[in-house]
C-alpha positions as CSV (number, residue, x, y, z in Angstrom):
1,M,-1.7,5.6,26.2
2,A,1.1,2.6,25.3
3,M,0.1,-0.7,25.3
4,K,3.2,-2.9,25.6
5,K,3.1,-6.8,24.5
6,E,4.0,-7.5,28.3
7,A,0.5,-6.1,29.0
8,S,-1.5,-9.1,27.8
9,A,0.6,-11.5,30.8
10,T,-0.1,-12.7,33.8
11,S,1.2,-14.5,36.6
12,L,4.4,-14.2,35.3
13,A,4.6,-10.8,34.8
14,G,7.6,-9.0,36.4
15,L,9.4,-11.9,37.0
16,D,12.8,-12.5,35.3
17,I,11.8,-16.1,33.8
18,A,14.3,-16.1,30.6
19,G,17.1,-15.3,32.7
20,A,16.7,-18.3,34.8
21,F,15.3,-21.0,32.4
22,F,18.4,-20.2,29.7
23,A,22.0,-20.5,30.6
24,P,24.3,-18.9,28.3
25,I,27.1,-21.2,26.5
26,Q,31.3,-20.3,27.2
27,Q,33.1,-18.4,25.1
28,A,29.8,-16.6,23.3
29,A,29.5,-13.4,21.8
30,P,26.7,-10.8,21.6
31,P,24.6,-10.9,19.0
32,S,25.9,-9.4,15.4
33,P,24.9,-5.4,15.5
34,T,24.7,-6.0,11.6
35,K,21.6,-8.2,12.1
36,R,18.5,-5.9,10.9
37,H,15.4,-5.8,13.0
38,I,12.9,-4.8,10.8
39,K,10.0,-3.1,11.7
40,I,6.6,-1.9,10.3
41,S,4.1,0.4,11.9
42,I,0.4,0.4,10.9
43,I,-1.7,4.0,11.4
44,G,-5.2,3.0,11.3
45,T,-6.7,-0.7,12.9
46,G,-10.0,-0.3,11.0
47,N,-10.8,-3.4,8.4
48,V,-8.2,-2.5,5.9
49,G,-5.4,-1.9,8.5
50,M,-5.8,-4.7,10.4
51,A,-5.9,-7.1,7.3
52,I,-2.7,-5.8,6.4
53,A,-1.6,-6.3,9.6
54,Q,-2.8,-10.2,9.5
55,T,-1.6,-10.5,6.0
56,L,1.9,-9.2,7.2
57,L,2.3,-11.6,10.0
58,T,1.4,-14.4,7.9
59,Q,3.9,-13.9,5.6
60,D,6.7,-13.1,8.6
61,L,7.9,-9.7,7.0
62,A,8.6,-8.2,10.4
63,D,10.6,-8.4,13.2
64,E,8.1,-5.9,15.1
65,L,4.5,-4.7,14.4
66,A,3.5,-0.9,15.7
67,L,0.0,-0.4,15.3
68,V,-1.3,3.0,16.0
69,D,-5.0,4.1,16.2
70,A,-7.2,7.2,17.9
71,L,-9.8,4.6,19.5
72,P,-7.8,3.2,22.5
73,D,-10.1,0.1,23.7
74,K,-10.9,-1.3,20.0
75,L,-6.7,-0.8,19.3
76,R,-5.9,-2.6,22.6
77,G,-8.5,-5.7,21.2
78,E,-6.5,-5.9,17.9
79,M,-3.4,-6.2,19.9
80,L,-4.2,-8.6,22.1
81,D,-6.5,-10.8,19.5
82,L,-3.2,-10.8,17.6
83,Q,-1.0,-11.8,20.5
84,H,-3.3,-14.7,21.2
85,A,-2.6,-16.0,17.8
86,A,1.5,-16.3,18.2
87,A,1.5,-20.1,18.5
88,F,0.3,-20.3,15.1
89,L,2.9,-17.4,13.7
90,P,6.4,-16.6,13.4
91,R,7.6,-15.1,15.9
92,T,6.9,-10.9,15.9
93,K,6.6,-8.4,18.5
94,I,3.5,-7.0,18.6
95,V,2.9,-3.3,20.3
96,A,0.0,-0.9,20.5
97,S,-0.7,2.9,20.9
98,T,-2.3,5.7,20.7
99,D,0.5,7.8,21.0
100,Y,3.0,7.6,18.0
101,S,6.1,7.3,20.0
102,V,5.4,3.5,19.3
103,T,6.4,3.8,16.3
104,V,9.7,5.3,16.8
105,A,12.5,3.2,14.6
106,S,10.0,1.9,12.0
107,D,11.2,1.0,8.6
108,L,8.0,1.2,6.6
109,C,5.0,3.4,8.1
110,I,1.5,2.3,6.7
111,V,-1.3,4.7,6.9
112,T,-4.6,3.5,6.3
113,A,-6.5,6.0,8.8
114,G,-9.0,8.2,6.7
115,A,-12.0,10.2,7.6
116,R,-15.2,8.2,5.8
117,Q,-17.8,10.0,3.9
118,I,-20.9,12.2,5.8
119,S,-24.3,11.5,3.8
120,G,-24.6,14.1,1.1
121,E,-20.9,15.6,1.8
122,S,-19.1,16.8,-1.4
123,R,-15.7,15.0,-2.6
124,L,-14.1,18.1,-1.9
125,N,-15.1,18.3,1.9
126,L,-14.6,14.8,2.8
127,L,-10.8,15.2,1.2
128,Q,-10.0,18.9,3.3
129,R,-11.0,16.3,6.3
130,N,-8.5,13.7,5.4
131,V,-5.6,16.4,4.7
132,N,-6.9,17.8,8.6
133,L,-6.1,14.4,9.5
134,F,-2.9,13.8,7.6
135,K,-1.3,17.1,9.5
136,K,-1.7,15.0,12.6
137,I,-0.2,11.5,11.6
138,I,2.2,12.4,9.2
139,P,4.6,14.8,11.0
140,P,4.8,12.4,14.6
141,L,5.7,9.4,12.4
142,V,8.6,12.0,10.2
143,K,9.5,12.6,14.0
144,F,10.1,9.1,15.3
145,S,10.9,7.6,12.3
146,P,12.7,9.9,9.7
147,D,14.6,7.5,7.5
148,A,11.1,5.5,6.8
149,I,9.5,4.5,4.2
150,L,5.9,6.1,3.8
151,M,3.2,4.0,2.2
152,I,-0.2,5.6,1.9
153,V,-3.2,3.0,1.6
154,S,-6.0,6.2,2.3
155,N,-8.2,7.0,-0.2
156,P,-8.4,9.2,-2.3
157,V,-4.6,7.7,-2.2
158,D,-3.2,10.0,-5.2
159,I,-4.0,13.0,-3.6
160,L,-3.1,12.1,-0.1
161,T,0.1,10.4,-1.0
162,Y,1.2,14.3,-2.5
163,I,0.0,15.4,0.9
164,A,1.8,13.0,2.7
165,W,4.8,14.1,0.7
166,K,4.8,17.6,1.5
167,L,4.3,17.6,4.9
168,S,6.7,14.5,5.5
169,G,9.5,16.8,3.7
170,F,11.2,13.2,2.5
171,P,12.7,12.6,-1.0
172,S,10.0,11.6,-3.4
173,N,11.4,8.1,-3.5
174,R,10.3,7.1,0.2
175,V,6.8,8.3,-0.2
176,I,4.2,5.9,-1.9
177,G,1.1,5.1,-2.8
178,S,-0.6,1.6,-3.2
179,G,-2.0,2.9,-6.2
180,T,-3.7,0.5,-8.6
181,N,-1.3,-2.4,-7.5
182,L,-4.5,-3.8,-6.5
183,D,-6.8,-3.0,-9.6
184,S,-3.8,-4.5,-11.6
185,S,-4.4,-7.7,-9.9
186,R,-7.8,-7.6,-10.4
187,F,-7.0,-6.6,-14.1
188,R,-4.9,-9.4,-14.6
189,F,-7.3,-11.8,-12.7
190,L,-10.1,-10.8,-15.2
191,I,-8.2,-11.5,-18.5
192,A,-6.7,-15.0,-17.0
193,D,-9.8,-15.9,-16.1
194,H,-10.9,-14.6,-19.6
195,L,-8.4,-16.9,-21.3
196,D,-8.6,-19.8,-18.6
197,V,-4.5,-19.1,-17.6
198,N,-3.0,-18.4,-14.5
199,A,-2.9,-14.9,-13.5
200,Q,0.5,-15.0,-12.5
201,D,1.2,-15.6,-16.2
202,V,-0.4,-12.2,-16.8
203,Q,2.0,-8.9,-17.3
204,A,-1.0,-6.1,-17.7
205,Y,-0.7,-2.7,-15.8
206,I,-3.3,-0.2,-14.9
207,I,-2.2,3.2,-14.3
208,G,-3.0,6.4,-13.6
209,E,-5.7,7.6,-10.7
210,H,-6.6,4.9,-8.3
211,G,-9.9,5.6,-9.6
212,D,-12.5,6.0,-12.4
213,S,-10.3,7.9,-14.7
214,S,-7.3,5.0,-14.3
215,V,-6.1,4.0,-17.5
216,A,-5.7,0.2,-18.8
217,L,-2.7,-0.2,-21.1
218,W,-3.8,-2.8,-23.5
219,S,-0.8,-2.0,-25.5
220,S,1.3,-3.9,-23.5
221,I,-0.3,-6.9,-22.0
222,S,0.9,-10.0,-22.2
223,V,0.3,-13.7,-21.4
224,G,3.1,-16.4,-21.0
225,G,5.6,-13.4,-22.8
226,V,3.3,-13.3,-25.8
227,P,1.8,-9.6,-26.6
228,I,-1.8,-10.6,-26.7
229,L,-3.2,-7.8,-29.1
230,S,-0.2,-8.2,-31.5
231,F,-0.6,-11.9,-31.5
232,L,-4.6,-11.1,-31.9
233,E,-3.9,-9.2,-35.1
234,K,-1.3,-11.5,-36.6
235,R,-3.6,-14.2,-36.3
236,Q,-6.2,-12.0,-38.1
237,I,-8.5,-12.6,-35.0
238,A,-11.2,-9.9,-35.1
239,Y,-11.5,-8.2,-31.4
240,E,-13.9,-5.6,-30.4
241,K,-12.9,-2.7,-28.6
242,E,-15.9,-2.4,-26.4
243,T,-14.8,-6.5,-25.0
244,L,-11.5,-4.3,-23.6
245,T,-13.6,-1.3,-22.6
246,H,-16.1,-3.9,-20.7
247,I,-13.0,-5.4,-18.8
248,H,-12.0,-2.2,-17.6
249,K,-14.8,-0.9,-16.4
250,E,-15.2,-4.9,-14.5
251,V,-12.1,-3.6,-12.8
252,I,-13.1,0.0,-11.6
253,N,-16.6,-1.8,-10.2
254,C,-14.8,-4.4,-8.8
255,A,-14.3,-2.6,-5.4
256,Y,-18.2,-1.3,-5.5
257,E,-19.3,-4.2,-6.1
258,V,-17.4,-5.8,-3.0
259,I,-18.3,-2.7,-0.9
260,Q,-21.9,-3.1,-1.7
261,L,-21.9,-7.1,-0.9
262,K,-19.7,-7.0,2.3
263,G,-19.7,-3.4,3.5
264,Y,-16.1,-3.0,3.1
265,T,-12.8,-4.1,0.8
266,S,-10.2,-5.4,3.3
267,W,-8.5,-8.9,2.4
268,A,-7.2,-8.1,-1.3
269,V,-6.1,-4.5,-0.3
270,G,-3.8,-6.7,2.9
271,Y,-2.4,-9.0,-0.1
272,S,-1.9,-6.4,-2.3
273,V,0.3,-3.8,0.6
274,A,1.6,-6.7,1.8
275,S,3.4,-7.4,-1.9
276,L,4.7,-4.1,-1.8
277,A,6.3,-4.3,1.6
278,R,7.8,-7.5,0.9
279,S,9.4,-6.0,-2.4
280,I,10.5,-2.8,0.0
281,L,12.0,-4.4,2.9
282,R,13.8,-7.8,1.3
283,D,15.0,-5.4,-1.8
284,Q,13.1,-7.4,-4.5
285,R,13.5,-4.6,-7.0
286,S,10.0,-6.1,-8.6
287,I,7.6,-3.9,-10.8
288,H,4.5,-2.7,-9.2
289,P,2.4,0.2,-10.4
290,V,2.1,2.5,-7.3
291,S,1.7,6.3,-6.7
292,V,4.9,8.3,-7.8
293,L,5.6,11.3,-8.6
294,A,4.4,11.2,-12.1
295,K,5.9,15.0,-13.0
296,G,8.1,14.3,-16.3
297,F,6.8,11.0,-17.6
298,H,4.8,10.6,-20.1
299,D,4.6,14.4,-20.9
300,I,3.1,14.9,-17.4
301,D,4.7,18.4,-16.9
302,D,1.7,20.8,-15.8
303,G,2.6,20.1,-11.7
304,E,3.8,18.0,-9.4
305,V,1.6,15.2,-8.8
306,F,1.2,11.3,-7.8
307,L,0.1,8.7,-10.0
308,S,0.8,5.3,-10.6
309,L,3.5,3.9,-13.0
310,P,5.0,1.0,-13.0
311,A,8.0,1.5,-10.4
312,Q,10.9,-0.7,-9.7
313,L,10.8,-1.2,-5.7
314,G,13.4,-2.1,-3.5
315,R,15.1,-1.0,0.1
316,G,15.5,2.7,-1.0
317,G,11.8,2.8,-1.7
318,V,11.0,4.1,-5.6
319,L,14.4,2.9,-7.2
320,G,13.0,4.1,-10.6
321,V,9.7,4.3,-13.1
322,I,9.9,1.5,-15.9
323,N,9.8,3.2,-19.6
324,V,6.7,1.4,-20.6
325,P,5.5,2.1,-24.4
326,I,2.5,3.4,-24.5
327,T,-0.1,4.6,-27.2
328,E,-1.1,8.2,-28.0
329,E,-4.2,7.6,-26.8
330,E,-3.2,6.0,-23.8
331,T,-1.1,9.3,-22.8
332,N,-4.0,11.5,-23.6
333,H,-6.0,9.3,-21.0
334,L,-3.1,9.4,-18.6
335,K,-2.7,13.5,-18.7
336,K,-6.3,13.6,-18.5
337,S,-6.3,11.4,-15.3
338,A,-3.4,13.7,-14.0
339,R,-5.3,16.9,-14.6
340,T,-8.7,15.6,-12.7
341,I,-6.2,15.1,-9.7
342,L,-4.2,18.3,-9.9
343,E,-7.4,20.0,-10.0
344,L,-8.9,19.0,-7.3
345,Q,-5.7,19.7,-5.4
346,N,-5.7,23.2,-6.4
347,Q,-9.4,23.4,-4.8
348,L,-7.9,22.2,-1.6
349,G,-4.9,25.0,-1.9
350,V,-2.2,22.4,-1.7
C-alpha cells in the first residue's frame, strides 16, 4: 500500500499547477545528469526511527526520505505529520509505504525495526525472532537498492549487523552497525562534565560490543590534544582506577536510566545516526566507533564478528579502521567482548 507525497493534497490534486505557474526561460538546458539525488530509507517508524527521520530532515541530509513499516495507519500518520512541517524544513520529498519498492534507489538504508522482548523471554529466543524479521527486511532492500549502504540500528546491533551482512551479500564495507557511536558520545559527555570542558574537545572511544561487555579505551583519551592519563602521571596526580571504572559503568547505565524514566531512548540515537549519515553521504571521512567486521584487528581471529572499532566513514561506507594503540588489558577485554558475541551467533546457528 503506497502512500505518496501527493496523498496529502486536497483540492489541487490532479491539476498541473506547476506547468502553468512557471514559464521556462529561453535557451535553457535540462538539469545536469551529474547532480546527485540523495535518498535515505528508514525501516521502522517507532520512537527511534522517527527521531532519526526528524534529525535527518532538520539537518538537510537527503533530497528524498522513504519510510517503511508494517503498520499502515501509523506509517501514514507519521508521513503526514512530517509533510505538514514542510514550511519549516529544507525541501525534502517524503514518501511512505508498507511495500519495500518505495525504497528503490536508496543511497542509505537505516534499519531500526526489531522485535520487542516478551516478559520472561530468553535473549536467545528474542534474537531468533529478530533474525527471522531481518530475513523479511534485508532481501527486499537489496533487491531495490543493490548499491546502497546498510546501517543497522536495531538491537542487539552487533549480531544483527552480522546477520544483515550475511543476508545481503554486500561487501563488508557497505554494512555498518550504529554500534558504540552513542556510547562514546555519552563517555565524552561524562568526561567533559567531570573536567568542565566542551565535549567536542574530548577524544574518547568506547569500543567492542554495544552492551555490558563494551571496552573503554582509557589509554587513548585526550582533552584538547593532551593525553589525559599521561598528563596525570607526569604531574604525579593520583587517580583511582575505581573512578575510571565508575565512569564506564555510568556510560553503560545511561541508556537504562533513560528507559526507566521515559520508557525508551530516541533523541540521542537520532543525533548519533544523523552524524553517521552525514559522514557517509557527504564523504566527510570522519572517525566514528561503529560496528564493523572486526576479524583481523587486535588479535580477533576466532571467527567473523562485528564489533565497534574507530572507523573512517565516507561515500564508500567503511573506508578503514584506525589503528588505535590499546593496552594488553584493553585487548583482552575486547577479545572477551568478541567471544561473547560469537557464542550467541553459534547458539543461533548463524
